[in-house]
C-alpha positions in Angstrom: 3.8 -16.5 -8.2 3.6 -18.1 -11.7 0.4 -18.2 -13.6 0.2 -22.0 -13.1 0.5 -21.5 -9.3 -2.1 -18.7 -9.2 -4.5 -20.9 -11.1 -4.6 -23.2 -8.0 -5.8 -20.4 -5.7 -9.0 -18.3 -5.5 -8.8 -14.8 -6.8 -9.6 -13.6 -3.3 -6.7 -15.5 -1.7 -4.3 -14.2 -4.3 -5.4 -10.6 -3.8 -5.3 -11.0 0.0 -1.8 -12.4 -0.2 -0.7 -9.4 -2.4 -2.1 -6.9 0.1 -0.6 -8.8 3.1 2.8 -8.9 1.4 2.7 -5.2 0.7 1.8 -4.5 4.3 4.5 -6.8 5.6 7.0 -4.2 6.4 6.9 -1.7 9.4 7.7 1.3 7.2 4.8 0.5 4.9 2.5 0.2 7.9 3.7 3.6 9.1 3.0 5.0 5.7 -0.5 3.6 5.6 -1.2 4.9 9.1 0.1 8.4 8.1 -2.0 8.4 4.9 -5.0 7.0 6.8 -5.0 9.9 9.1 -4.8 12.6 6.4 -6.6 13.2 3.2 -3.3 13.2 1.3 0.5 13.7 2.0 3.3 14.8 -0.1 6.3 12.5 -0.5 8.6 14.9 1.3 6.3 15.0 4.4 6.3 11.2 4.5 10.1 11.1 4.3 10.4 13.6 7.2 8.4 11.3 9.5 10.2 8.0 8.7 13.6 7.0 10.0 14.8 5.9 6.6 16.3 7.5 3.4 14.1 9.1 0.8 15.0 6.5 -1.8 13.9 3.7 0.6 10.6 5.6 1.3 10.1 5.8 -2.5 10.6 2.1 -2.8 8.0 1.4 -0.1 5.5 3.9 -1.7 6.0 2.1 -5.0 5.2 -1.3 -3.4 2.0 0.1 -1.9 1.0 1.8 -5.1 1.7 -1.3 -7.2 -0.8 -3.3 -5.2 -3.3 -0.5 -5.2 -3.4 0.4 -1.5 -2.4 3.9 -2.2 -2.5 6.2 -5.2 -0.3 9.1 -6.2 -0.9 12.3 -8.1 2.0 14.2 -9.6 2.0 17.9 -9.1 5.5 18.8 -10.3 7.9 18.9 -8.6 5.9 17.0 -5.8 4.0 13.8 -5.7 1.0 13.6 -3.4 -0.2 10.3 -2.0 -3.4 9.1 -0.5 -5.2 5.9 0.4 -7.0 4.3 -2.5 -10.3 4.0 -0.6 -11.9 1.4 -3.0 -8.9 -1.0 -2.7 -8.5 -0.3 1.0 -12.1 -1.4 1.5 -11.5 -4.5 -0.6 -8.4 -5.3 1.6 -10.4 -4.7 4.8 -13.2 -7.0 3.6 -10.8 -9.8 2.6 -8.9 -9.6 5.9 -12.2 -9.5 7.9 -13.4 -12.6 6.0 -10.0 -14.3 6.6 -10.1 -13.7 10.4 -13.7 -14.8 10.8 
C-alpha cells in the first residue's frame, strides 16, 4: 500500500489489515496457535510440527515477526519465538471492534 493510499484509511484499519494479511495463511495460524499454547518455542520445534520445509517456516516466522505478532530472541545457534503479547492484544481488540 503506497503512502497516498494509506492516507485514505484510518490507522486502525491499516493495522488490522496488516495483522489479517499476516494471519492469512494456514501455516501462520498453526504457528500462532503453537506459540499461544507455550511461553516460547525454538524454531526447530516449530519446524518439526509443521508439514513444510524449514526455509518456508522461516519465511512465515518472518512475516509474523515483521507485523509484530511474534517476537524472536537469538540464543546462538537457536532462535526462540513467542507471542508479542502487547501487539496480540491490539490485534484482538481491533478484530473484536471490527466484528461488533
